[in-house]
C-alpha positions in Angstrom: -24.8 5.9 -14.2 -21.1 6.5 -15.9 -18.5 3.7 -15.7 -14.8 4.6 -15.9 -11.7 2.2 -15.7 -8.8 2.8 -13.7 -5.6 0.7 -13.8 -2.9 0.9 -11.0 0.5 -0.2 -11.0 3.2 0.2 -8.2 5.7 -1.7 -6.3 4.8 -2.4 -2.3 6.4 -3.3 0.9 5.6 -5.9 3.4 7.2 -5.1 6.3 6.5 -7.6 9.3 8.0 -8.0 13.2 6.6 -9.8 15.8 3.6 -10.2 14.2 3.0 -6.9 13.2 2.7 -5.3 9.5 3.9 -1.4 8.5 0.7 -0.2 7.2 -0.4 3.8 6.1 -3.1 5.6 6.4 -4.7 6.2 3.5 -5.6 9.5 2.2 -7.9 10.3 -1.2 -8.4 7.6 -3.9 -9.9 4.1 -4.3 -8.6 2.9 -0.4 -9.8 6.5 1.4 -9.7 5.8 4.7 -8.4 2.3 4.9 -4.6 1.0 5.7 -2.4 -0.1 2.8 0.7 -1.4 2.6 3.2 1.5 2.3 4.4 1.9 -1.8 3.0 3.3 -4.7 3.1 4.1 -8.5 6.2 3.3 -10.5 6.8 6.2 -12.4 8.0 6.1 -16.1 11.4 5.0 -16.3 11.7 3.8 -12.9 12.6 0.2 -12.0 10.4 -1.0 -9.5 12.9 -1.2 -6.3 13.4 2.4 -7.3 9.8 3.3 -6.9 10.0 1.0 -3.7 12.5 3.1 -1.9 11.5 6.4 -3.3 7.7 5.6 -2.0 8.5 4.4 1.3 10.8 7.2 2.1 7.7 9.7 0.9 4.9 7.7 3.2 6.8 6.5 6.1 10.4 8.2 6.2 12.5 5.2 6.0 15.5 4.0 4.4 14.9 0.6 2.7 18.3 -1.6 3.3 17.5 -5.2 2.9 14.7 -6.7 0.8 13.8 -9.0 -1.5 11.0 -10.1 -4.3 7.8 -11.7 -3.0 5.2 -11.1 -5.1 3.5 -10.1 -7.9 -0.5 -10.1 -8.1 -3.8 -8.1 -9.0 -6.9 -7.6 -7.8 -10.2 -6.0 -9.1 -12.8 -4.1 -7.7 -15.7 -1.6 -8.4 -15.5 1.9 -6.3 -18.0 4.1 -6.2 -16.2 7.3 -7.0 -19.3 9.8 -6.8 -22.7 9.2 -6.9 -23.4 9.1 -10.8 -19.9 7.7 -11.3 -18.9 3.7 -10.8 -15.0 3.3 -11.2 -14.1 -0.2 -12.4 -10.4 -0.3 -10.4 -7.4 -2.9 -11.3 -4.7 -2.6 -9.3 -1.7 -4.7 -9.8 1.6 -4.8 -7.4 5.2 -5.7 -7.4 5.4 -7.0 -3.5 8.6 -7.1 -1.7 9.4 -8.0 1.5 11.7 -5.8 3.4 14.0 -7.1 6.0 15.8 -3.8 7.7 15.6 -0.3 7.0 16.9 3.1 8.7 15.1 6.2 10.1 12.4 6.2 12.3 8.9 5.6 10.9 7.0 8.7 10.6 3.6 8.6 12.4 2.2 11.7 10.8 3.0 12.5 7.2 1.8 15.9 5.5 0.0 15.9 2.1 1.9 17.6 -0.5 3.0 17.6 -4.0 5.5 14.5 -3.3 3.2 12.6 -0.5 -0.5 12.5 -2.0 -1.9 10.1 -0.2 -0.1 8.6 3.0 -1.1 10.2 6.4 1.4 8.3 8.0 2.5 4.6 9.2 2.8 2.5 12.1 3.1 -0.9 13.0 -0.5 -2.7 13.4 -1.1 -6.2 15.2 -2.0 -8.6 12.4 -4.3 -10.7 14.4 -6.6 -7.6 15.2 -7.1 -6.3 11.7 -9.6 -7.2 9.6 -10.6 -6.8 5.9 -12.7 -3.8 6.2 -10.6 -1.5 7.0 -7.8 -2.6 4.9 -7.0 -2.1 1.3 -7.6 -4.9 -1.1 -4.1 -5.4 -1.8 -3.0 -5.7 1.8 -5.7 -8.0 2.2 -4.1 -10.3 -0.3 -0.9 -10.2 0.7 -1.6 -11.0 3.9 -3.7 -14.1 3.3 -1.0 -15.4 0.9 1.5 -15.1 4.2 -1.0 -17.1 5.5 -2.5 -14.6 7.7 -6.5 -15.5 8.5 -8.4 -12.2 8.6 -11.9 -11.7 9.3 
């Protein structure tokens, strides 16, 4: 078996209203099929806040207006990429609480050159979420906020 390493570094939004959190449906990559925090890779020369705003526009259609830094942390896990390829993933994120935004949330988003991993976003009742359906970083941050996930 071939073992590879993959490092991901991004900026992500935590947007909670009425005990519901905004999550995207992931397509492809280490979190394929999971619900994840909206956000993504910080591009070369880009400030984390700029990445947050760009990624939320691409993945959810919203324009971030009011936010503050919440946390910076990482998770590590193994991902069986192919039958004979195991990927050791180290995913680091800078997390922002988003308090206000403009535009409507897009429940469906097309995969293209700009958006390569979000199928759309919507609010989910946090009390009904479980760890199996969430990305590792979404689980990490929700638990830091005091939510108990099964």
